[in-house]
C-alpha positions as CSV (number, residue, x, y, z in Angstrom):
1,M,-24.0,75.6,-46.3
2,S,-21.7,74.3,-49.0
3,E,-20.0,71.0,-48.7
4,D,-16.5,72.6,-48.6
5,S,-17.5,74.6,-45.5
6,Q,-18.7,71.5,-43.5
7,S,-16.5,69.8,-40.9
8,P,-15.3,66.3,-41.4
9,L,-17.9,64.9,-39.0
10,D,-20.7,66.8,-40.8
11,R,-19.6,65.5,-44.1
12,F,-19.5,61.9,-42.7
13,I,-23.0,62.2,-41.4
14,T,-24.2,63.6,-44.7
15,K,-22.7,60.7,-46.6
16,L,-24.2,58.3,-44.2
17,K,-27.7,59.8,-44.7
18,N,-27.2,59.6,-48.5
19,S,-25.9,56.0,-48.5
20,R,-28.8,53.7,-47.6
21,D,-26.8,50.6,-48.5
22,F,-23.9,51.6,-46.3
23,T,-26.3,52.3,-43.4
24,I,-28.0,48.9,-43.7
25,S,-24.6,47.1,-43.9
26,L,-23.4,48.9,-40.8
27,L,-26.5,48.0,-38.8
28,I,-26.2,44.3,-39.8
29,H,-22.6,44.2,-38.6
30,V,-23.5,45.8,-35.3
31,I,-26.2,43.3,-34.7
32,F,-24.0,40.3,-35.7
33,V,-21.2,41.4,-33.4
34,S,-23.7,41.9,-30.5
35,I,-25.1,38.4,-30.9
36,F,-22.1,36.3,-31.7
37,G,-19.2,38.4,-30.3
38,G,-19.0,36.4,-27.0
39,T,-19.1,32.9,-28.6
40,V,-16.0,30.7,-28.0
41,L,-15.3,28.9,-31.3
42,F,-12.6,26.6,-29.8
43,Q,-12.8,25.1,-26.3
44,A,-9.3,24.2,-25.0
45,V,-8.8,21.1,-22.8
46,Q,-7.6,22.2,-19.4
47,E,-4.8,19.8,-18.2
48,P,-5.0,18.9,-14.5
49,P,-2.2,20.5,-12.4
50,D,0.9,18.4,-12.0
51,F,1.0,17.8,-8.3
52,E,4.3,16.9,-6.7
53,G,4.8,15.8,-3.1
54,G,6.3,18.8,-1.5
55,G,8.0,19.3,1.9
56,E,8.8,16.7,4.4
57,G,6.8,13.5,4.4
58,F,5.6,11.2,7.0
59,V,7.6,11.0,10.2
60,G,10.3,13.4,8.9
61,S,10.8,11.4,5.7
62,S,10.9,12.9,2.2
63,E,8.4,10.4,1.0
64,P,4.9,11.5,-0.2
65,V,2.1,10.9,2.3
66,A,-1.3,9.6,1.2
67,A,-4.2,11.7,2.3
68,P,-5.8,10.6,5.6
69,P,-8.8,8.4,5.2
70,Q,-11.3,11.0,6.5
71,Q,-10.1,13.4,3.8
72,T,-10.0,10.9,0.9
73,Q,-12.1,11.8,-2.1
74,V,-13.3,9.0,-4.4
75,M,-12.3,10.0,-7.9
76,P,-14.4,8.7,-10.8
77,P,-12.7,6.8,-13.6
78,T,-11.2,9.1,-16.2
79,Q,-13.3,9.3,-19.3
80,D,-12.5,10.1,-22.9
81,I,-12.8,13.8,-23.6
82,S,-13.7,14.9,-27.1
83,V,-13.7,18.6,-28.1
84,M,-15.2,19.6,-31.4
85,A,-13.8,22.7,-33.2
86,T,-16.5,25.0,-34.5
87,P,-16.2,25.0,-38.3
88,T,-15.5,28.4,-40.0
89,N,-16.3,27.1,-43.5
90,T,-18.2,24.3,-45.2
91,S,-15.2,21.8,-44.9
92,A,-15.5,18.7,-42.8
93,V,-15.2,19.2,-39.1
94,N,-12.0,17.8,-37.4
95,A,-12.4,16.3,-33.9
96,I,-9.7,16.9,-31.4
97,T,-9.7,14.0,-29.0
98,T,-7.6,13.2,-25.9
99,T,-7.8,9.9,-24.1
100,A,-6.5,9.3,-20.6
101,T,-5.9,5.9,-19.1
102,S,-8.6,4.9,-16.6
103,P,-7.1,4.2,-13.1
104,M,-9.2,1.0,-13.1
105,N,-7.2,-0.4,-16.0
106,F,-4.1,-1.0,-14.0
107,N,-1.2,-3.0,-15.5
108,M,1.7,-3.8,-13.2
109,S,4.3,-3.6,-16.0
110,Q,3.1,-0.1,-16.9
111,M,3.3,1.3,-13.4
112,V,4.5,4.9,-13.1
113,M,7.0,5.1,-10.4
114,A,6.8,8.9,-9.9
115,P,5.3,9.6,-6.4
116,P,1.6,10.6,-6.9
117,A,0.1,13.6,-5.2
118,P,-2.0,12.9,-2.1
119,T,-5.1,14.0,-4.0
120,A,-4.3,12.4,-7.3
121,P,-6.4,9.4,-8.4
122,T,-4.8,6.1,-7.5
123,T,-2.6,4.3,-10.0
124,M,-3.4,0.9,-8.5
125,S,-6.5,-1.0,-9.4
126,A,-8.6,-2.3,-6.6
127,P,-7.6,-5.8,-5.8
128,K,-10.3,-8.4,-6.4
129,P,-11.6,-10.3,-3.3
130,M,-9.7,-13.4,-2.5
131,A,-11.5,-16.8,-2.5
132,P,-11.4,-18.6,0.8
133,S,-8.0,-20.3,1.3
134,A,-9.5,-23.8,1.4
135,G,-11.4,-23.3,-1.8
136,P,-12.3,-26.2,-4.2
137,G,-10.0,-27.2,-7.0
138,V,-6.7,-26.5,-5.1
139,T,-4.6,-29.5,-5.2
140,M,-1.0,-30.1,-4.2
141,S,1.4,-32.7,-5.6
142,K,3.0,-35.3,-3.4
143,A,6.5,-33.7,-4.0
144,D,5.3,-30.2,-3.1
145,A,3.4,-31.4,0.0
146,S,6.5,-33.3,1.2
147,A,8.8,-30.2,0.7
148,I,6.4,-27.9,2.5
149,K,5.9,-30.4,5.3
150,A,9.7,-30.7,5.8
151,F,10.1,-26.9,5.8
152,T,7.2,-26.0,8.2
153,T,7.5,-28.9,10.6
154,G,8.8,-27.7,14.0
155,W,6.9,-24.4,14.1
156,G,4.0,-25.9,16.0
157,K,4.4,-28.3,18.9
158,G,1.6,-30.8,18.5
159,T,-2.1,-30.2,17.7
160,G,-3.1,-29.3,21.3
161,S,-5.9,-30.6,23.4
162,G,-8.6,-28.2,22.1
163,S,-9.5,-26.2,19.1
164,G,-7.8,-23.0,17.9
165,T,-4.3,-21.8,18.5
166,R,-4.5,-21.2,22.2
167,S,-4.3,-24.9,23.0
168,R,-1.0,-25.3,21.0
169,E,2.6,-24.4,21.6
170,F,4.9,-22.8,19.0
171,E,8.5,-21.9,18.6
172,F,10.2,-20.0,15.8
173,V,12.7,-17.3,14.9
174,A,11.7,-14.5,12.6
175,Y,13.8,-12.1,10.6
176,I,13.6,-8.6,9.1
177,G,14.5,-8.5,5.4
178,Q,17.5,-6.4,4.6
179,Y,17.5,-5.1,1.0
180,G,19.5,-2.4,-0.8
181,A,22.0,0.0,0.7
182,A,22.1,1.1,4.3
183,N,19.8,4.0,3.7
184,S,17.2,2.1,1.6
185,G,14.7,2.2,4.5
186,W,14.6,-1.5,5.3
187,N,15.2,-0.7,9.0
188,S,12.7,2.2,9.2
189,T,10.7,0.8,12.2
190,I,13.5,-0.8,14.2
191,S,16.6,0.2,16.1
192,T,19.9,-1.5,15.1
193,V,23.2,-1.9,16.9
194,G,26.7,-2.2,15.3
195,S,28.1,-1.2,12.0
196,D,26.6,-4.1,10.1
197,K,23.1,-3.2,11.4
198,T,22.1,-6.8,11.7
199,V,21.7,-6.8,15.5
200,I,18.3,-5.4,16.4
201,N,17.6,-4.3,20.0
202,N,14.1,-2.9,19.8
203,G,11.4,-1.7,17.4
204,S,8.4,-3.1,15.6
205,L,9.0,-6.8,15.1
206,P,10.9,-7.4,18.5
207,N,8.1,-5.6,20.4
208,L,5.3,-7.6,18.7
209,L,7.1,-10.9,19.3
210,A,7.8,-9.9,22.9
211,Y,4.1,-9.1,23.4
212,M,3.2,-12.6,22.0
213,S,5.5,-14.4,24.3
214,T,4.3,-12.4,27.3
215,R,0.6,-12.7,26.6
216,S,0.9,-16.5,25.9
217,K,3.1,-17.1,29.0
218,N,5.7,-18.3,26.5
219,K,3.5,-21.0,25.0
220,V,4.2,-19.1,21.8
221,K,8.0,-18.9,22.1
222,T,9.0,-16.2,19.7
223,N,12.7,-15.8,20.5
224,Y,12.2,-12.0,20.3
225,D,15.6,-11.4,21.7
226,R,17.1,-13.2,18.7
227,V,15.5,-11.1,16.0
228,K,18.0,-9.9,13.4
229,A,18.3,-8.7,9.9
230,I,18.8,-11.2,7.1
231,K,19.9,-10.5,3.5
232,L,17.3,-11.7,1.1
233,D,19.8,-13.6,-1.1
234,S,21.2,-15.5,2.0
235,Q,21.1,-19.3,2.0
236,E,20.5,-19.0,5.8
237,L,16.8,-18.8,5.0
238,F,16.8,-22.5,4.2
239,A,18.9,-23.5,7.3
240,V,16.8,-21.7,10.0
241,K,13.5,-22.0,8.1
242,P,11.7,-18.9,9.5
243,P,7.9,-18.9,9.1
244,F,8.0,-15.4,7.7
245,I,10.3,-12.5,6.8
246,F,9.2,-9.0,7.8
247,M,9.8,-6.3,5.3
248,T,9.2,-2.6,5.9
249,G,10.3,0.7,4.5
250,S,9.3,4.1,3.2
251,K,11.2,4.3,-0.1
252,D,11.3,2.8,-3.6
253,F,13.5,-0.2,-3.9
254,R,14.4,-2.9,-6.5
255,L,15.5,-6.4,-5.7
256,T,18.4,-8.1,-7.4
257,E,17.8,-11.2,-9.4
258,P,19.5,-13.4,-6.8
259,E,17.2,-11.9,-4.1
260,V,14.1,-12.6,-6.3
261,E,15.1,-16.2,-7.0
262,N,15.9,-16.8,-3.3
263,L,12.6,-15.5,-2.1
264,R,10.7,-17.4,-4.8
265,K,12.3,-20.6,-3.6
266,Y,11.6,-19.7,0.0
267,V,7.8,-19.0,-0.4
268,R,7.3,-22.1,-2.6
269,L,8.8,-24.2,0.3
270,G,6.2,-22.8,2.7
271,G,7.8,-19.6,4.0
272,A,6.0,-16.2,3.9
273,I,6.9,-12.6,3.2
274,W,5.1,-10.0,5.3
275,G,5.4,-6.5,4.0
276,D,4.3,-3.5,6.2
277,S,4.6,0.0,4.8
278,S,5.9,2.6,7.2
279,V,4.0,5.3,5.2
280,P,0.3,4.5,5.7
281,G,-2.1,4.3,2.8
282,R,-1.8,3.6,-0.9
283,N,0.6,4.8,-3.5
284,S,3.6,5.7,-1.3
285,R,6.9,4.7,-2.9
286,F,7.2,1.7,-0.7
287,D,3.6,0.6,-1.5
288,L,4.3,0.7,-5.2
289,A,7.7,-0.9,-5.0
290,F,6.6,-3.7,-2.7
291,R,3.7,-4.7,-4.9
292,R,5.9,-4.5,-8.0
293,E,8.8,-6.5,-6.6
294,M,6.7,-9.2,-5.1
295,K,5.1,-9.8,-8.5
296,R,8.6,-10.6,-9.6
297,V,8.8,-13.2,-6.8
298,I,5.5,-14.7,-7.9
299,P,5.3,-13.8,-11.6
300,D,2.4,-16.3,-12.4
301,K,0.0,-14.6,-14.7
302,D,-3.0,-16.2,-13.0
303,K,-2.0,-14.7,-9.6
304,D,-2.5,-11.1,-8.6
305,W,-2.8,-9.1,-5.4
306,E,-6.1,-9.9,-3.6
307,E,-7.9,-8.7,-0.5
308,L,-8.4,-11.2,2.3
309,P,-12.2,-11.5,2.6
310,K,-14.1,-11.3,5.8
311,N,-14.5,-15.1,5.9
312,H,-10.7,-15.8,5.6
313,P,-9.3,-17.9,8.5
314,L,-7.3,-14.9,9.7
315,F,-10.6,-13.4,10.9
316,D,-12.2,-16.7,12.1
317,A,-12.9,-16.3,15.8
318,R,-12.8,-20.1,16.2
319,Q,-9.1,-20.2,15.1
320,A,-7.7,-16.8,16.2
321,Y,-5.7,-16.4,19.3
322,F,-7.6,-13.3,20.1
323,P,-11.1,-14.1,18.9
324,E,-12.4,-10.6,19.4
325,I,-10.3,-9.3,16.5
326,V,-12.4,-10.3,13.5
327,T,-11.6,-7.4,11.2
328,V,-8.7,-5.2,10.1
329,P,-8.0,-2.6,12.8
330,P,-7.1,1.0,12.0
331,G,-3.4,1.8,11.8
332,V,-1.4,5.0,12.0
333,N,-3.5,8.1,11.3
334,F,-6.6,5.8,11.2
335,Y,-5.8,4.1,7.9
336,K,-7.8,0.9,7.4
337,E,-6.7,-0.6,4.2
338,P,-7.5,-4.3,3.7
339,V,-4.9,-7.0,4.1
340,Y,-3.6,-7.9,0.6
341,A,-2.0,-11.2,-0.4
342,L,-0.5,-13.3,-3.2
343,Q,-1.3,-17.0,-2.8
344,I,0.3,-20.3,-3.6
345,Y,-1.9,-23.4,-3.5
346,G,-4.7,-21.3,-2.1
347,E,-2.6,-20.2,0.9
348,V,-0.9,-16.9,1.7
349,A,2.6,-16.7,0.4
350,I,3.1,-13.0,0.4
351,L,1.1,-10.8,2.7
352,Y,0.9,-7.0,2.8
353,T,-0.4,-4.5,5.3
354,A,-0.5,-0.9,4.2
355,N,-1.7,0.7,7.5
356,D,1.8,1.1,9.1
357,Y,1.4,-1.1,12.1
358,G,5.2,-1.2,12.4
359,D,5.3,2.4,13.6
360,M,2.6,1.6,16.1
361,W,4.7,-1.3,17.4
362,Q,7.6,1.0,18.0
363,V,5.6,1.7,21.2
364,G,6.1,-1.3,23.5
365,L,3.5,-2.4,25.9
366,L,3.9,-3.8,29.4
367,P,2.0,-7.0,30.5
368,D,-0.7,-4.7,32.1
369,G,-1.3,-2.9,28.8
370,N,0.5,0.3,29.7
371,I,3.2,1.9,27.5
372,D,6.7,0.6,28.3
373,W,8.7,3.7,29.4
374,R,11.6,1.7,30.9
375,K,15.2,2.7,30.2
376,N,18.5,0.9,30.3
377,E,21.7,1.9,32.0
378,L,22.5,4.2,29.1
379,N,19.2,6.0,29.7
380,Q,17.8,4.7,26.4
381,H,14.3,3.4,26.1
382,V,14.2,-0.4,25.8
383,A,10.9,-0.7,24.0
384,L,9.9,2.8,22.8
385,N,10.7,5.3,20.1
386,P,9.4,8.5,21.8
387,Y,9.1,10.3,18.5
388,I,6.2,8.1,17.5
389,L,4.1,9.7,20.3
390,N,4.3,13.1,18.5
391,P,0.7,13.9,17.7
392,V,1.7,16.4,15.0
393,Y,2.7,13.6,12.6
394,I,1.2,10.5,14.1
395,R,-2.4,9.9,15.3
396,N,-4.2,6.9,16.7
397,I,-1.5,6.1,19.2
398,S,-3.2,5.2,22.5
399,K,-3.3,2.2,24.9
400,E,-6.6,1.0,23.3
401,S,-5.5,1.3,19.7
402,L,-2.1,-0.2,20.4
403,D,-3.7,-3.2,22.2
404,V,-5.9,-3.9,19.3
405,S,-3.1,-3.6,16.8
406,Y,-0.9,-6.0,18.8
407,K,-3.7,-8.5,19.1
408,F,-4.2,-8.3,15.3
409,G,-0.5,-8.8,14.7
410,T,-0.5,-11.9,17.0
411,N,-3.4,-13.4,15.1
412,L,-1.6,-12.7,11.8
413,V,1.6,-14.4,12.9
414,L,-0.2,-17.4,14.2
415,H,-2.1,-17.8,10.9
416,L,1.3,-17.8,9.1
417,L,2.4,-20.5,11.5
418,T,-0.6,-22.8,10.9
419,R,-1.8,-22.0,7.4
420,W,-0.2,-25.1,5.8
421,D,-1.5,-27.7,8.3
422,A,-4.7,-28.6,6.6
423,K,-3.2,-28.5,3.1
424,V,-0.3,-30.8,3.9
425,K,-2.7,-33.3,5.7
426,S,-5.1,-33.4,2.8
427,A,-2.3,-33.8,0.2
428,P,-1.7,-37.2,-1.5
429,S,-0.2,-39.7,0.9
430,L,3.4,-39.0,1.8
């Protein structure tokens, strides 16, 4: 058959047979593609998804909610990731490197205020353990000791006939810190009356103080019916000399400079600030804001947030009003964060509980330990926010858990009342 009469396919096959070089080249290409065709020359770095707190947050709030403790995953520190591009020629290989900041290298001034996702790695470094409050090397000048003694005198009525706080009598008035606008969240665990929202009729702090007065048979006179809000820049702080200011919330906030200066003077005179987040766990907006703003109140470079250790006087059964409470009890949704503090002269100046005890204390207890369901003439509960009993949002609310949390709160308050006693006595002669 002549070449002109062949089909195109037959002519291609004929040429393939007659071209040995072409055939060898084709086979080499087929083999090369078969071996290396699936190789990825460039490996792209997959960015983690940008989680955002969606939906409604804790107790109907729009704030992000940290994952419950039983679901928390420990995330390893982020490491440097280096991806090498496969060279396509004999030129030098260029490395593509991305570096992420390790969550353990926390810097308060570089804090990111966007709400983190519940499963995102924490932006806060783990606080270092606190040295015992009566540690060596802590000295107080005569002038400072005199000022603290003048400010704190009157909270405790004598030294008592025995050891511990049960043998003593106390009397004080406590306040809830009012910061920001009306909707800033400062009153998130209390019920207020009146347009100025300074009169408080029930809620977290009044219920805790009422429990203390009842259980001590008024030896610890808390004046729980006089609890009210106080503006943080008010000079009233230095007239009434409260042992502590209770601050709570669920939102981000920023103190004014007058508020910061007023609080700094207050804690250096012997007062204390007690923060209790109403969104349990770490990295809520209030958690980040409170830690940040209190570092403005005590800006000393050598002071940072620390955990109260197990041997701290707060957990000393010999000194505690309720000696059976020797550790931090679980709060709302079983969170059990340590107690954090900033110190002055080795004593607690600012204290922070992140387990949302305040919402637990919206459930009042009767002297027999049962929940207080009483109502007033307006058919309003006198010591109860019924919404807190909703098991869909809030767990760990029972007679037993409430009793433990109230006892812990009592021990904490009495520690704040007595923490300066030894320091003032051991200071240079007044």
